[in-house]
Steps between C-alpha positions, in 0.01 A plus 500: 500500500193284478184614672345264748134416467416680823669825395344474155157454658545801726623724219217383273237563766637848574507580129139390458390704803681808365329445165158478662572815698613688191194382309269617776684831504431558133832394349358202313791461259761489776279279713456240229874495433566431870231230502653344187846491661353343813315242296823405322652447844212271594549308175873464562429374848283222352749404227562161660129420515279382222506687171155654546598674825806644332364609163160644603642774728772566243242552223293723730808708580587542132141602422499752787827649385371528143183663630702747706707598200193532277298713744452858386602779728192609692574870535 
């Protein structure tokens, strides 16, 4: 089953909003993972566009995911 661009956009936006909410709530690691997943969705939505609009969000998502994994536990 292939996702349509509209469904992918909705899921990406919801994921980013959940990530922002988690980050504001103090769960920065979980929030950045949700934002990274949403950003990958935005990049996949723009895969038929120019290369810059596809690769820049993809690189940002990979960097956010790496940052989320590298964050120390703040307990």
